[in-house]
N, CA, C and O atoms as a GROMACS GRO file, in nm:
protein
  392
    1MET      N    1  -0.753  -1.068  -0.557
    1MET     CA    2  -0.583  -1.085  -0.625
    1MET      C    3  -0.550  -1.240  -0.571
    1MET      O    4  -0.483  -1.316  -0.642
    2PHE      N    5  -0.585  -1.270  -0.481
    2PHE     CA    6  -0.525  -1.403  -0.405
    2PHE      C    7  -0.584  -1.516  -0.514
    2PHE      O    8  -0.544  -1.630  -0.536
    3GLY      N    9  -0.659  -1.466  -0.554
    3GLY     CA   10  -0.682  -1.588  -0.630
    3GLY      C   11  -0.594  -1.594  -0.744
    3GLY      O   12  -0.539  -1.694  -0.790
    4ARG      N   13  -0.585  -1.454  -0.791
    4ARG     CA   14  -0.446  -1.457  -0.891
    4ARG      C   15  -0.316  -1.496  -0.862
    4ARG      O   16  -0.252  -1.525  -0.962
    5LEU      N   17  -0.245  -1.509  -0.734
    5LEU     CA   18  -0.195  -1.530  -0.677
    5LEU      C   19  -0.196  -1.715  -0.669
    5LEU      O   20  -0.108  -1.784  -0.720
    6ARG      N   21  -0.282  -1.753  -0.614
    6ARG     CA   22  -0.300  -1.847  -0.666
    6ARG      C   23  -0.350  -2.023  -0.778
    6ARG      O   24  -0.375  -2.142  -0.763
    7THR      N   25  -0.334  -1.899  -0.901
    7THR     CA   26  -0.369  -1.910  -1.034
    7THR      C   27  -0.202  -1.920  -1.051
    7THR      O   28  -0.155  -2.029  -1.085
    8SER      N   29  -0.127  -1.824  -1.031
    8SER     CA   30   0.033  -1.789  -1.058
    8SER      C   31   0.116  -1.906  -0.995
    8SER      O   32   0.208  -1.961  -1.055
    9PHE      N   33   0.079  -1.936  -0.881
    9PHE     CA   34   0.116  -2.011  -0.833
    9PHE      C   35   0.094  -2.173  -0.814
    9PHE      O   36   0.136  -2.284  -0.778
   10SER      N   37   0.037  -2.127  -0.844
   10SER     CA   38  -0.057  -2.321  -0.939
   10SER      C   39   0.065  -2.347  -1.051
   10SER      O   40   0.142  -2.443  -1.044
   11ARG      N   41   0.069  -2.243  -1.158
   11ARG     CA   42   0.102  -2.299  -1.301
   11ARG      C   43   0.262  -2.302  -1.260
   11ARG      O   44   0.337  -2.320  -1.356
   12PHE      N   45   0.319  -2.287  -1.144
   12PHE     CA   46   0.457  -2.220  -1.138
   12PHE      C   47   0.507  -2.396  -1.088
   12PHE      O   48   0.586  -2.469  -1.147
   13ARG      N   49   0.414  -2.431  -0.934
   13ARG     CA   50   0.433  -2.530  -0.906
   13ARG      C   51   0.474  -2.645  -1.055
   13ARG      O   52   0.566  -2.712  -1.101
   14ASN      N   53   0.301  -2.599  -1.088
   14ASN     CA   54   0.347  -2.689  -1.244
   14ASN      C   55   0.460  -2.715  -1.329
   14ASN      O   56   0.492  -2.824  -1.375
   15SER      N   57   0.522  -2.597  -1.348
   15SER     CA   58   0.613  -2.560  -1.456
   15SER      C   59   0.743  -2.605  -1.374
   15SER      O   60   0.852  -2.645  -1.416
   16MET      N   61   0.704  -2.588  -1.267
   16MET     CA   62   0.882  -2.683  -1.196
   16MET      C   63   0.887  -2.828  -1.191
   16MET      O   64   0.990  -2.895  -1.200
   17ARG      N   65   0.759  -2.878  -1.175
   17ARG     CA   66   0.738  -3.035  -1.167
   17ARG      C   67   0.834  -3.098  -1.318
   17ARG      O   68   0.937  -3.164  -1.318
   18ALA      N   69   0.748  -3.044  -1.441
   18ALA     CA   70   0.836  -3.029  -1.545
   18ALA      C   71   0.963  -3.042  -1.622
   18ALA      O   72   1.020  -3.128  -1.689
   19GLU      N   73   0.988  -2.896  -1.573
   19GLU     CA   74   1.131  -2.876  -1.562
   19GLU      C   75   1.187  -2.962  -1.514
   19GLU      O   76   1.128  -2.979  -1.408
   20ALA      N   77   1.310  -3.073  -1.523
   20ALA     CA   78   1.407  -3.169  -1.500
   20ALA      C   79   1.552  -3.078  -1.480
   20ALA      O   80   1.634  -3.115  -1.396
   21ALA      N   81   1.570  -2.986  -1.544
   21ALA     CA   82   1.689  -2.938  -1.533
   21ALA      C   83   1.686  -2.743  -1.482
   21ALA      O   84   1.600  -2.693  -1.554
   22PRO      N   85   1.735  -2.652  -1.407
   22PRO     CA   86   1.720  -2.528  -1.484
   22PRO      C   87   1.802  -2.492  -1.603
   22PRO      O   88   1.904  -2.519  -1.666
   23ARG      N   89   1.665  -2.392  -1.594
   23ARG     CA   90   1.681  -2.296  -1.754
   23ARG      C   91   1.837  -2.189  -1.742
   23ARG      O   92   1.859  -2.102  -1.658
   24GLY      N   93   1.931  -2.236  -1.860
   24GLY     CA   94   2.071  -2.150  -1.866
   24GLY      C   95   2.047  -2.062  -1.833
   24GLY      O   96   1.926  -2.043  -1.822
   25GLY      N   97   2.165  -1.917  -1.782
   25GLY     CA   98   2.140  -1.820  -1.822
   25GLY      C   99   2.018  -1.705  -1.712
   25GLY      O  100   2.027  -1.587  -1.678
   26LYS      N  101   1.948  -1.778  -1.694
   26LYS     CA  102   1.805  -1.714  -1.560
   26LYS      C  103   1.902  -1.578  -1.461
   26LYS      O  104   2.015  -1.589  -1.413
   27GLN      N  105   1.812  -1.460  -1.456
   27GLN     CA  106   1.875  -1.375  -1.410
   27GLN      C  107   1.817  -1.434  -1.274
   27GLN      O  108   1.737  -1.527  -1.278
   28ASN      N  109   1.854  -1.386  -1.173
   28ASN     CA  110   1.846  -1.422  -1.035
   28ASN      C  111   1.792  -1.278  -0.987
   28ASN      O  112   1.856  -1.172  -0.992
   29HIS      N  113   1.642  -1.300  -0.931
   29HIS     CA  114   1.623  -1.174  -0.856
   29HIS      C  115   1.578  -1.226  -0.769
   29HIS      O  116   1.545  -1.344  -0.769
   30ASN      N  117   1.559  -1.105  -0.625
   30ASN     CA  118   1.543  -1.113  -0.536
   30ASN      C  119   1.385  -1.121  -0.475
   30ASN      O  120   1.300  -1.120  -0.564
   31LEU      N  121   1.340  -1.126  -0.354
   31LEU     CA  122   1.164  -1.151  -0.382
   31LEU      C  123   1.154  -1.033  -0.389
   31LEU      O  124   1.057  -0.998  -0.457
   32PHE      N  125   1.212  -0.956  -0.350
   32PHE     CA  126   1.163  -0.822  -0.355
   32PHE      C  127   1.106  -0.706  -0.493
   32PHE      O  128   1.013  -0.630  -0.520
   33GLU      N  129   1.218  -0.751  -0.542
   33GLU     CA  130   1.205  -0.670  -0.690
   33GLU      C  131   1.037  -0.815  -0.806
   33GLU      O  132   0.955  -0.777  -0.890
   34ALA      N  133   1.062  -0.985  -0.740
   34ALA     CA  134   0.942  -1.053  -0.733
   34ALA      C  135   0.802  -0.958  -0.735
   34ALA      O  136   0.718  -0.933  -0.821
   35ALA      N  137   0.818  -0.926  -0.628
   35ALA     CA  138   0.678  -0.826  -0.562
   35ALA      C  139   0.622  -0.788  -0.623
   35ALA      O  140   0.510  -0.820  -0.663
   36ALA      N  141   0.736  -0.649  -0.662
   36ALA     CA  142   0.709  -0.523  -0.706
   36ALA      C  143   0.703  -0.539  -0.901
   36ALA      O  144   0.671  -0.440  -0.967
   37ALA      N  145   0.739  -0.676  -0.974
   37ALA     CA  146   0.724  -0.689  -1.038
   37ALA      C  147   0.549  -0.764  -1.087
   37ALA      O  148   0.496  -0.757  -1.198
   38TYR      N  149   0.509  -0.814  -0.996
   38TYR     CA  150   0.428  -0.949  -0.979
   38TYR      C  151   0.259  -0.822  -0.968
   38TYR      O  152   0.166  -0.806  -1.046
   39VAL      N  153   0.299  -0.742  -0.800
   39VAL     CA  154   0.182  -0.647  -0.773
   39VAL      C  155   0.180  -0.503  -0.872
   39VAL      O  156   0.083  -0.426  -0.874
   40ALA      N  157   0.303  -0.483  -0.952
   40ALA     CA  158   0.291  -0.396  -1.092
   40ALA      C  159   0.187  -0.466  -1.214
   40ALA      O  160   0.078  -0.425  -1.251
   41ALA      N  161   0.243  -0.554  -1.250
   41ALA     CA  162   0.132  -0.668  -1.331
   41ALA      C  163   0.051  -0.656  -1.304
   41ALA      O  164  -0.003  -0.576  -1.380
   42CYS      N  165  -0.026  -0.693  -1.216
   42CYS     CA  166  -0.147  -0.732  -1.135
   42CYS      C  167  -0.291  -0.595  -1.156
   42CYS      O  168  -0.413  -0.586  -1.171
   43ALA      N  169  -0.152  -0.503  -1.142
   43ALA     CA  170  -0.213  -0.392  -1.121
   43ALA      C  171  -0.274  -0.310  -1.278
   43ALA      O  172  -0.349  -0.214  -1.294
   44GLU      N  173  -0.204  -0.399  -1.372
   44GLU     CA  174  -0.199  -0.352  -1.473
   44GLU      C  175  -0.280  -0.484  -1.610
   44GLU      O  176  -0.305  -0.485  -1.731
   45ASP      N  177  -0.294  -0.572  -1.493
   45ASP     CA  178  -0.382  -0.674  -1.531
   45ASP      C  179  -0.345  -0.745  -1.666
   45ASP      O  180  -0.406  -0.745  -1.773
   46ASP      N  181  -0.206  -0.818  -1.625
   46ASP     CA  182  -0.125  -0.785  -1.724
   46ASP      C  183  -0.058  -0.951  -1.721
   46ASP      O  184   0.064  -0.954  -1.738
   47GLN      N  185  -0.114  -1.063  -1.704
   47GLN     CA  186  -0.151  -1.218  -1.673
   47GLN      C  187   0.010  -1.238  -1.738
   47GLN      O  188   0.050  -1.345  -1.692
   48GLU      N  189   0.070  -1.204  -1.787
   48GLU     CA  190   0.184  -1.282  -1.851
   48GLU      C  191   0.290  -1.226  -1.753
   48GLU      O  192   0.371  -1.297  -1.693
   49ARG      N  193   0.281  -1.092  -1.744
   49ARG     CA  194   0.434  -1.041  -1.651
   49ARG      C  195   0.395  -1.117  -1.509
   49ARG      O  196   0.486  -1.125  -1.427
   50MET      N  197   0.274  -1.171  -1.475
   50MET     CA  198   0.196  -1.186  -1.321
   50MET      C  199   0.258  -1.330  -1.334
   50MET      O  200   0.291  -1.385  -1.229
   51ASP      N  201   0.275  -1.390  -1.442
   51ASP     CA  202   0.339  -1.562  -1.448
   51ASP      C  203   0.468  -1.555  -1.424
   51ASP      O  204   0.522  -1.620  -1.334
   52GLU      N  205   0.543  -1.463  -1.516
   52GLU     CA  206   0.687  -1.464  -1.555
   52GLU      C  207   0.732  -1.439  -1.400
   52GLU      O  208   0.827  -1.498  -1.348
   53ALA      N  209   0.653  -1.345  -1.335
   53ALA     CA  210   0.705  -1.283  -1.176
   53ALA      C  211   0.748  -1.370  -1.071
   53ALA      O  212   0.849  -1.370  -1.002
   54ALA      N  213   0.628  -1.456  -1.075
   54ALA     CA  214   0.600  -1.564  -1.009
   54ALA      C  215   0.688  -1.691  -1.042
   54ALA      O  216   0.702  -1.795  -0.977
   55THR      N  217   0.730  -1.661  -1.134
   55THR     CA  218   0.858  -1.769  -1.124
   55THR      C  219   0.967  -1.714  -1.085
   55THR      O  220   1.052  -1.803  -1.090
   56TRP      N  221   1.022  -1.602  -1.044
   56TRP     CA  222   1.145  -1.573  -1.062
   56TRP      C  223   1.155  -1.593  -0.860
   56TRP      O  224   1.252  -1.532  -0.815
   57VAL      N  225   1.088  -1.652  -0.772
   57VAL     CA  226   1.128  -1.677  -0.653
   57VAL      C  227   1.006  -1.827  -0.637
   57VAL      O  228   0.932  -1.887  -0.715
   58SER      N  229   1.041  -1.839  -0.490
   58SER     CA  230   0.944  -1.929  -0.488
   58SER      C  231   0.825  -1.869  -0.431
   58SER      O  232   0.831  -1.751  -0.398
   59PRO      N  233   0.692  -1.951  -0.413
   59PRO     CA  234   0.569  -1.914  -0.336
   59PRO      C  235   0.550  -1.883  -0.229
   59PRO      O  236   0.438  -1.862  -0.182
   60GLU      N  237   0.635  -1.874  -0.182
   60GLU     CA  238   0.628  -1.820  -0.024
   60GLU      C  239   0.717  -1.682  -0.015
   60GLU      O  240   0.687  -1.595   0.068
   61ALA      N  241   0.830  -1.666  -0.104
   61ALA     CA  242   0.938  -1.518  -0.116
   61ALA      C  243   0.834  -1.478  -0.152
   61ALA      O  244   0.788  -1.388  -0.081
   62LEU      N  245   0.764  -1.515  -0.255
   62LEU     CA  246   0.676  -1.431  -0.339
   62LEU      C  247   0.542  -1.345  -0.261
   62LEU      O  248   0.499  -1.230  -0.259
   63SER      N  249   0.514  -1.457  -0.208
   63SER     CA  250   0.371  -1.423  -0.069
   63SER      C  251   0.434  -1.320   0.050
   63SER      O  252   0.358  -1.247   0.113
   64PHE      N  253   0.552  -1.321   0.071
   64PHE     CA  254   0.602  -1.231   0.188
   64PHE      C  255   0.639  -1.118   0.120
   64PHE      O  256   0.604  -1.007   0.161
   65GLY      N  257   0.716  -1.134   0.008
   65GLY     CA  258   0.702  -1.030  -0.054
   65GLY      C  259   0.592  -0.841  -0.095
   65GLY      O  260   0.589  -0.718  -0.087
   66VAL      N  261   0.522  -0.978  -0.142
   66VAL     CA  262   0.376  -0.909  -0.179
   66VAL      C  263   0.356  -0.872  -0.054
   66VAL      O  264   0.360  -0.751  -0.079
   67SER      N  265   0.332  -0.876   0.093
   67SER     CA  266   0.256  -0.893   0.194
   67SER      C  267   0.370  -0.727   0.242
   67SER      O  268   0.319  -0.622   0.282
   68GLU      N  269   0.501  -0.748   0.225
   68GLU     CA  270   0.584  -0.676   0.267
   68GLU      C  271   0.573  -0.500   0.190
   68GLU      O  272   0.594  -0.386   0.232
   69LEU      N  273   0.530  -0.560   0.066
   69LEU     CA  274   0.514  -0.461  -0.030
   69LEU      C  275   0.375  -0.380  -0.053
   69LEU      O  276   0.348  -0.291  -0.134
   70ALA      N  277   0.284  -0.453   0.063
   70ALA     CA  278   0.117  -0.407   0.075
   70ALA      C  279   0.172  -0.297   0.211
   70ALA      O  280   0.147  -0.177   0.208
   71CYS      N  281   0.261  -0.376   0.346
   71CYS     CA  282   0.284  -0.304   0.459
   71CYS      C  283   0.341  -0.187   0.398
   71CYS      O  284   0.257  -0.098   0.405
   72ARG      N  285   0.438  -0.151   0.345
   72ARG     CA  286   0.483  -0.022   0.314
   72ARG      C  287   0.431   0.074   0.212
   72ARG      O  288   0.436   0.197   0.216
   73ALA      N  289   0.386   0.006   0.130
   73ALA     CA  290   0.257   0.104   0.089
   73ALA      C  291   0.200   0.173   0.174
   73ALA      O  292   0.212   0.295   0.180
   74VAL      N  293   0.121   0.096   0.260
   74VAL     CA  294   0.024   0.140   0.308
   74VAL      C  295   0.046   0.262   0.456
   74VAL      O  296  -0.038   0.341   0.500
   75ILE      N  297   0.169   0.240   0.499
   75ILE     CA  298   0.281   0.287   0.545
   75ILE      C  299   0.321   0.458   0.528
   75ILE      O  300   0.330   0.562   0.593
   76ALA      N  301   0.336   0.393   0.374
   76ALA     CA  302   0.326   0.518   0.295
   76ALA      C  303   0.264   0.612   0.269
   76ALA      O  304   0.291   0.732   0.260
   77LEU      N  305   0.145   0.532   0.255
   77LEU     CA  306   0.006   0.646   0.192
   77LEU      C  307  -0.018   0.718   0.327
   77LEU      O  308  -0.020   0.841   0.332
   78ALA      N  309  -0.032   0.653   0.418
   78ALA     CA  310  -0.041   0.698   0.577
   78ALA      C  311  -0.010   0.831   0.612
   78ALA      O  312  -0.069   0.936   0.635
   79ARG      N  313   0.142   0.773   0.606
   79ARG     CA  314   0.226   0.939   0.641
   79ARG      C  315   0.174   1.046   0.562
   79ARG      O  316   0.119   1.142   0.615
   80GLU      N  317   0.194   1.031   0.382
   80GLU     CA  318   0.125   1.107   0.302
   80GLU      C  319   0.028   1.180   0.348
   80GLU      O  320   0.044   1.296   0.386
   81ARG      N  321  -0.137   1.088   0.350
   81ARG     CA  322  -0.243   1.164   0.431
   81ARG      C  323  -0.229   1.194   0.526
   81ARG      O  324  -0.345   1.228   0.547
   82ASP      N  325  -0.136   1.230   0.695
   82ASP     CA  326  -0.164   1.185   0.788
   82ASP      C  327  -0.289   1.110   0.820
   82ASP      O  328  -0.392   1.149   0.877
   83GLU      N  329  -0.269   1.036   0.788
   83GLU     CA  330  -0.403   0.938   0.839
   83GLU      C  331  -0.341   0.816   0.908
   83GLU      O  332  -0.222   0.789   0.891
   84SER      N  333  -0.438   0.726   1.003
   84SER     CA  334  -0.349   0.601   1.077
   84SER      C  335  -0.348   0.506   0.924
   84SER      O  336  -0.406   0.532   0.819
   85SER      N  337  -0.266   0.400   0.953
   85SER     CA  338  -0.227   0.274   0.818
   85SER      C  339  -0.403   0.200   0.881
   85SER      O  340  -0.463   0.166   0.779
   86ARG      N  341  -0.450   0.183   0.949
   86ARG     CA  342  -0.554   0.126   0.994
   86ARG      C  343  -0.684   0.190   0.903
   86ARG      O  344  -0.768   0.126   0.841
   87THR      N  345  -0.673   0.312   0.914
   87THR     CA  346  -0.786   0.399   0.801
   87THR      C  347  -0.750   0.374   0.629
   87THR      O  348  -0.826   0.328   0.543
   88VAL      N  349  -0.604   0.421   0.615
   88VAL     CA  350  -0.600   0.372   0.474
   88VAL      C  351  -0.611   0.177   0.424
   88VAL      O  352  -0.641   0.134   0.313
   89ALA      N  353  -0.582   0.113   0.522
   89ALA     CA  354  -0.597   0.017   0.449
   89ALA      C  355  -0.724  -0.071   0.430
   89ALA      O  356  -0.730  -0.170   0.358
   90ARG      N  357  -0.859  -0.003   0.529
   90ARG     CA  358  -0.966  -0.004   0.568
   90ARG      C  359  -1.008   0.071   0.380
   90ARG      O  360  -1.072   0.000   0.303
   91THR      N  361  -0.960   0.216   0.335
   91THR     CA  362  -1.046   0.274   0.242
   91THR      C  363  -0.953   0.182   0.116
   91THR      O  364  -1.015   0.139   0.019
   92LEU      N  365  -0.848   0.166   0.124
   92LEU     CA  366  -0.785   0.086  -0.020
   92LEU      C  367  -0.924  -0.015  -0.020
   92LEU      O  368  -0.976  -0.053  -0.125
   93LEU      N  369  -0.970  -0.049   0.108
   93LEU     CA  370  -1.026  -0.279   0.040
   93LEU      C  371  -1.142  -0.189   0.018
   93LEU      O  372  -1.230  -0.253  -0.039
   94GLY      N  373  -1.189  -0.027   0.047
   94GLY     CA  374  -1.325  -0.066  -0.005
   94GLY      C  375  -1.423  -0.094   0.152
   94GLY      O  376  -1.536  -0.142   0.158
   95LEU      N  377  -1.335  -0.045   0.271
   95LEU     CA  378  -1.451  -0.079   0.337
   95LEU      C  379  -1.499  -0.017   0.424
   95LEU      O  380  -1.437   0.090   0.428
   96PRO      N  381  -1.606  -0.020   0.531
   96PRO     CA  382  -1.631   0.096   0.564
   96PRO      C  383  -1.556   0.113   0.695
   96PRO      O  384  -1.473   0.030   0.732
   97MET      N  385  -1.579   0.195   0.746
   97MET     CA  386  -1.509   0.216   0.889
   97MET      C  387  -1.517   0.202   1.002
   97MET      O  388  -1.634   0.227   1.028
   98ALA      N  389  -1.458   0.172   1.103
   98ALA     CA  390  -1.554   0.055   1.183
   98ALA      C  391  -1.480   0.143   1.297
   98ALA      O  392  -1.499   0.119   1.417
   0.00000   0.00000   0.00000
């Protein structure tokens, strides 16, 4: 996932350098919309949608949004499963229990 983020950020940075003026009629997206779209696209392995979502906000904002989404998802799953957040996070990442 981090490799995909790095690739998308690089493409975004390059597109911003090549683009002299902002696109007209571009819809404003907040960082949580961008993060949700980006993570959903990652889950579906849709590179085109990932690249699009990465252009909606700055790379730093997208990183923060993805991190916040991950935290909220782990908390929600932990409550649903009646487990600790640490246990859920390690399970999702396929890590052994410490």
